[in-house]
Every structure is written in C-alpha cells, then in structure tokens.
Residue, then its C-alpha position, 0 to 999 in steps of 0.5 A: m484109497d487115495s494114499f500111496t506109500f512106497t515099500t523099501f524095495s520100490t524106493f530102492k528101484l525108484e532111486n536106481v531109475q532116477l540115477r540112471e535117467n540123470k546119467k549118474h552112473s558113477i553113483l548108480y553102479p557102486y550103489l547097486a553093487y553094495n546093496y545086492i552084495g551086502d544083502i547076500l552077505l547079510a543073509f548068509a551071516d543070518m543063516t550062519l548065526k542061526r545055525i550056530k545058535k541051534g548048535r548045528k554045523l556050519p554050511l562051509 
C-alpha cells in the first residue's frame, strides 16, 4: 500500500520533534506538560465517573 497515515500519537510525537529541532523550548515544554498531565487527569475523571455511574465507592 502506497499511502501513509499518521495516528494521533505519531502526530503528537512528530510535533514534539519538530519543536525540539527548531529550538522552540518555550512552546515544547508547556505543550508536553499540558498534554501528559491533562491525559492523566482525564483518565482519572473517566474512571471516577464510571464508578459513580455504577454506584461504587470512589477510589479516594
């Protein structure tokens, strides 16, 4: 197959590499922090909401 498509994760990594190569660290580091911290918080929120929906106790 001749076509190539990027996944969301590969696009994210490509953007990180491009920002680093272009020495745009003032953009790169907050971008990484917001993405990784945001992903963890959203995953935790998802687990919490699913527990509430099922009537279980919260993990805290």
